[in-house]
Structures are given as structure tokens and as C-alpha cells.
C-alpha positions as CSV (number, residue, x, y, z in Angstrom):
1,M,116.9,113.5,35.9
2,R,117.1,116.5,38.2
3,I,113.3,116.5,38.6
4,G,113.4,112.9,39.6
5,Q,116.1,113.5,42.2
6,N,114.2,116.5,43.6
7,A,111.1,114.3,43.9
8,V,113.0,111.7,45.8
9,R,114.6,114.2,48.1
10,T,111.2,115.9,48.7
11,Q,109.6,112.6,49.6
12,A,112.5,111.9,52.0
13,A,112.1,115.2,53.6
14,L,108.4,114.7,54.1
15,A,108.9,111.2,55.5
16,A,111.5,112.5,57.9
17,A,109.1,115.3,59.0
18,I,106.4,112.7,59.8
19,A,108.9,110.8,62.0
20,L,110.5,113.8,63.7
21,L,108.0,116.5,64.3
22,A,106.7,115.5,67.7
23,P,108.0,117.7,70.5
24,G,111.0,115.9,72.1
25,A,111.0,113.1,69.5
26,A,113.6,110.6,70.8
27,A,114.9,109.8,67.3
28,A,115.6,113.5,66.5
29,G,118.9,115.2,67.1
30,P,118.7,118.9,67.8
31,A,119.7,119.9,64.2
32,D,117.3,117.3,62.8
33,A,114.4,118.7,64.9
34,Y,115.3,122.2,63.9
35,Y,115.4,121.2,60.2
36,E,112.0,119.5,60.3
37,R,110.2,122.2,62.2
38,T,111.7,125.0,60.0
39,F,110.6,122.9,57.0
40,V,107.0,122.7,58.2
41,I,106.9,126.4,59.2
42,A,108.0,127.3,55.6
43,A,105.5,124.9,54.1
44,D,102.7,126.4,56.2
45,A,103.7,129.9,55.1
46,R,103.2,128.7,51.4
47,C,100.2,126.4,51.9
48,D,98.3,127.7,54.9
49,L,98.3,124.3,56.6
50,F,97.6,125.2,60.3
51,P,95.5,127.4,62.4
52,A,97.3,130.3,64.2
53,P,97.7,128.6,67.6
54,T,99.4,125.5,66.0
55,A,101.6,127.7,63.8
56,A,102.7,129.7,66.9
57,A,103.4,126.4,68.7
58,L,105.6,125.3,65.8
59,T,107.5,128.6,65.9
60,A,108.1,128.1,69.7
61,A,109.3,124.5,69.1
62,A,111.6,125.6,66.2
63,A,113.2,128.2,68.4
64,Q,113.7,125.7,71.2
65,A,115.3,123.2,68.7
66,R,117.5,126.0,67.4
67,G,118.8,126.7,70.9
68,A,119.3,123.0,71.5
69,A,121.4,122.6,68.3
70,L,123.6,125.6,69.3
71,R,124.1,124.2,72.8
72,A,125.0,120.8,71.3
73,G,127.9,122.4,69.5
74,A,126.6,123.5,66.1
75,S,127.9,126.9,65.0
76,P,125.5,129.7,64.2
77,A,126.5,129.4,60.5
78,E,125.7,125.7,60.5
79,V,122.3,126.3,62.1
80,A,121.6,129.0,59.6
81,A,122.5,126.6,56.8
82,V,120.1,124.0,58.2
83,A,117.3,126.6,58.1
84,T,118.2,127.6,54.5
85,R,118.1,123.9,53.4
86,A,114.7,123.4,55.1
87,R,113.1,126.4,53.5
88,S,114.5,125.5,50.1
89,R,113.1,122.0,50.4
90,A,109.7,123.4,51.5
91,R,109.6,125.5,48.3
92,A,109.9,122.4,46.2
93,V,106.9,120.6,47.8
94,A,103.5,120.9,46.1
95,C,100.8,122.0,48.5
96,A,98.6,119.1,47.2
97,D,101.3,116.5,47.9
98,P,99.6,113.7,49.9
99,E,102.7,113.3,52.0
100,L,102.3,116.9,53.1
101,A,98.8,116.1,54.2
102,T,100.2,113.4,56.4
103,V,102.7,115.8,57.8
104,R,99.9,118.2,58.6
105,R,97.9,115.5,60.5
106,R,101.0,114.6,62.4
107,V,101.6,118.2,63.4
108,D,98.0,118.7,64.4
109,D,98.3,115.7,66.7
110,A,101.7,116.6,68.1
111,F,101.2,120.3,68.6
112,A,97.5,120.7,69.3
113,G,98.4,119.9,72.9
114,W,100.6,123.0,73.1
115,S,97.5,125.2,72.6
116,R,96.0,123.6,75.7
117,T,99.2,124.1,77.8
118,P,99.0,127.2,80.0
119,R,102.5,127.1,81.4
120,M,106.0,125.9,80.3
121,T,109.5,125.9,81.6
122,F,112.4,126.3,79.2
123,P,115.5,125.0,81.1
124,G,118.8,126.8,80.9
125,S,122.3,125.8,82.0
126,R,121.9,127.7,85.2
127,L,118.7,129.7,85.1
128,D,115.3,128.7,83.5
129,W,112.7,130.8,81.7
130,T,109.1,130.1,82.9
131,A,106.2,131.1,80.6
132,D,102.6,131.5,81.7
133,R,99.6,132.0,79.4
134,Y,97.1,131.8,82.2
135,G,95.1,134.6,83.9
136,W,96.0,137.5,81.6
137,D,93.1,139.5,83.0
138,R,95.2,140.2,86.1
139,T,98.8,141.5,86.6
140,G,101.4,138.8,86.6
141,W,104.6,137.4,85.1
142,R,104.2,136.1,81.5
143,L,107.8,135.1,81.0
144,K,110.3,135.2,83.8
145,Q,113.9,134.4,84.8
146,A,114.6,134.7,88.5
147,T,117.9,135.0,90.4
148,T,119.6,137.1,93.1
149,V,122.1,139.9,93.4
150,G,123.7,139.7,96.8
151,A,120.8,139.1,99.2
152,S,118.3,140.8,96.9
153,P,115.9,138.6,94.8
154,V,115.3,139.8,91.2
155,A,113.1,138.7,88.4
156,F,113.3,139.7,84.7
157,G,111.1,139.2,81.7
158,F,107.6,140.1,80.5
159,A,105.2,141.3,83.2
160,G,101.9,143.1,83.2
161,K,98.2,142.6,82.5
162,G,96.4,141.8,79.2
163,D,97.9,141.0,75.8
164,A,100.8,143.5,75.9
165,P,103.1,142.8,78.8
166,E,106.2,144.9,79.2
167,L,109.9,143.9,79.5
168,A,110.8,144.6,83.1
169,A,113.0,143.9,86.0
170,V,111.6,143.6,89.5
171,I,113.9,143.7,92.5
172,S,113.4,143.7,96.3
173,W,116.4,145.4,97.8
174,H,117.9,144.1,101.1
175,G,119.9,146.6,103.1
176,R,120.9,149.0,100.3
177,P,120.0,152.5,99.2
178,R,117.9,152.6,96.0
179,P,119.7,153.0,92.6
180,Y,119.0,156.0,90.4
181,G,119.1,154.0,87.1
182,A,119.1,150.6,85.6
183,R,120.2,149.4,82.2
184,L,120.2,146.2,80.2
185,V,123.6,145.2,78.8
186,L,124.2,142.7,76.0
187,R,126.3,142.0,73.0
188,D,125.9,144.4,70.1
189,P,125.9,142.4,66.8
190,N,126.9,145.5,64.9
191,R,130.2,145.6,66.9
192,L,130.7,141.9,67.3
193,S,128.9,139.6,64.9
194,R,129.8,136.3,66.4
195,P,128.2,135.0,69.7
196,W,130.2,135.7,72.9
197,V,130.2,132.5,74.8
198,A,133.7,132.5,76.4
199,G,133.5,131.9,80.1
200,G,129.7,132.6,80.3
201,G,130.3,136.4,80.8
202,L,129.7,139.6,78.9
203,P,131.8,140.6,75.8
204,P,134.2,143.5,76.2
205,S,132.7,146.9,76.8
206,T,133.5,148.0,73.2
207,A,131.2,145.2,71.9
208,R,128.2,145.9,74.1
209,A,124.8,147.5,73.6
210,S,122.8,148.9,76.4
211,F,119.2,149.9,77.0
212,W,118.3,152.2,79.9
213,A,115.1,151.6,81.8
214,A,112.5,154.4,81.5
215,G,112.1,154.8,85.2
216,V,111.2,153.1,88.4
217,E,108.1,152.7,90.6
218,A,106.6,150.4,93.2
219,A,105.9,147.0,91.7
220,D,102.4,145.5,91.9
221,P,102.5,142.9,94.8
222,A,101.6,140.2,92.2
223,L,105.1,140.7,90.8
224,S,107.0,140.5,94.1
225,V,109.9,138.2,93.8
226,D,109.9,136.8,97.3
227,G,106.3,137.4,98.2
228,Q,107.1,139.3,101.3
229,R,109.1,142.5,100.8
230,A,108.0,145.5,98.7
231,A,109.7,145.6,95.3
232,D,110.6,148.1,92.6
233,I,109.9,147.6,88.9
234,W,112.1,149.0,86.1
235,R,110.6,148.9,82.6
236,F,112.7,148.6,79.4
237,P,111.9,149.5,75.8
238,A,110.5,147.0,73.3
239,T,113.7,147.3,71.3
240,A,115.6,145.6,74.2
241,A,113.4,142.5,73.8
242,E,114.1,142.4,70.1
243,A,117.8,142.6,70.8
244,L,117.6,139.8,73.3
245,E,115.8,137.6,70.8
246,R,118.7,138.0,68.4
247,L,121.3,136.7,70.8
248,D,122.7,133.1,70.8
249,P,120.9,131.1,73.5
250,R,124.4,130.3,75.1
251,E,125.1,134.0,75.7
252,A,124.8,135.9,78.9
253,F,123.3,139.4,79.4
254,A,123.1,141.6,82.5
255,I,121.1,144.2,84.3
256,E,123.2,146.9,85.9
257,F,121.7,149.0,88.8
258,H,123.6,152.3,89.2
259,F,123.9,154.0,92.6
260,R,124.7,157.6,93.3
261,D,127.9,156.7,95.1
262,G,129.3,155.3,91.8
263,S,128.8,151.7,92.6
264,V,127.0,149.2,90.3
265,A,125.1,146.0,91.2
266,T,125.2,143.6,88.3
267,V,122.6,140.9,87.8
268,R,123.9,138.1,85.5
269,L,121.2,136.4,83.4
270,E,121.1,133.8,80.6
271,T,119.6,134.3,77.1
272,G,118.6,130.6,76.9
273,D,115.3,130.0,75.2
274,F,114.0,133.5,75.5
275,A,112.9,133.4,71.9
276,A,111.1,130.1,72.4
277,G,109.4,131.5,75.5
278,R,108.3,134.6,73.7
279,A,106.9,132.5,70.8
280,F,105.0,130.4,73.3
281,L,103.4,133.6,74.7
282,R,102.4,134.6,71.1
283,M,100.0,131.6,71.2
284,G,97.7,133.9,73.2
285,R,95.9,133.8,76.5
286,F,94.8,130.5,77.9
């Protein structure tokens, strides 16, 4: 009897995947979309269903759906449970199941277009992430969020040339002395396990982690924020990007610029779909 029930549930999961896998499917709620995309990613890991670009597109779409589910009010525990159910169901599906072949065709049709998409915008509540897979043979922004601190424009994200862009902040100062240091500040999950979403600000100082930039130099003109003034670039370690990717998309983080007179200029930024944007970049150059 249990085998029969599992078969019925598996067929239902596959049928739902066929209906809900297209990016932005109207019928899918955020948690449904996250379930189905996680289900197919897990099935791909077992059955090698898709070429690497399609698998990367699915990963980006799943990260985007996860963020949408959290922003819609699901708790991190609920979202984690959705992923666990999806992976469990994928383990119960035979790789030769004809319905899985239908899912594979649906995914190929729905996500193949992502591999031909050079640029995407991942909207946030206040600030967006823009991702660019085009022109990696020259210096440019690969993933960027832009804002201002006072009158000074600033951009943060992945910048550089080739296949290994660096996490960096670029700022064009207006009417200030130059800072001597910059650090990235965000929630430390080892000190505070739950997301900090109260008021859209940072958690208490006792629950924060920070990553100092390695140094500063003149930014390549291609990275200039306003296209007119000279700008400085501060580079952060790869571990900072990994820490950002672990944050809840509703959380804020900040870059602090420290001056010799003891003052600090703080740039407020949104985690948003950073993980989805980074997964989009992993699809490779356009």
C-alpha cells in the first residue's frame, strides 16, 4: 500500500512540475515554484537530465523563488522544509520515469532561453541587482547594486574582467577627504541564527560580522558610477561573498567607510536576490 501511495505522490509531483516550472508561471505561488525547481535540481543531480547552462539557470531560478517565498511571508524554517520535501520526492522518482522525461522537455523549453539572456535585473524592495554576462573580455560590472551615500554615488557587487570577477565597492567621493579603510558589515549567523529583518536595518553590533577591504586604488573608468568623476575601488575577500549568499533576501547589509577623524560614512544595501544573481553569472559568459 505504501508503494502505491508513493507512486501516486510521485506522479502528482511530476505533473505539478510540468505545470509550474516555467519562469514566472502565473499559476505558481512562490513556495510552489521553489518546491518544483528544487525538485528538478535534485532529480538532475541524480539522473543527469540537463546540460550545465540549463542546470545553472535552474539554480538561479530556484534562488529567485526562494527569495520570493521569504518575502511573501514564509519563515526560513518553512522554506527549508519545502526544499527537504522536494529533495525527498526527487529521490523517489526513477530516472527512466516517462513523466520525468516530460519534465525534462518542459525545462529545456522554459529555461533554454536563459542561456541566451545576457543581462537580467533582480528587483528588490528599494534597490535592484543587475547581472551582466556580456563582454567578459573587458573590465565591467558583472553583478551590481547602486546607491548613494550623501552626494557620493556608490556601486557594489562583482566587478572585473574575465571569468573571475572580484567582490568590490566603487565610490566617487564628492567634497570629502578619502577614507583610510572600508569594511562590509552583515549579520553573523554564528551569533544570531535567525534573519534580522526588523526595520530594514542592521542587527545589534554584538550580532554582526565584518570583512575589511584589502586596500584601495583608482577604479577603472569602466566601473565609474556616474561616468564623470574619478572613482576608487575597494576589494573584499571571497569569503564576504559567501557570507552574503547565506543571508535572508530581506536582510540589509552595509559598507562602512572609515575616516581618520573618526567619522564613518555608511552605505546601506539590500541582500535581495544576490544569490540568484550570482547563480545567473555561473551560467558563464555570453
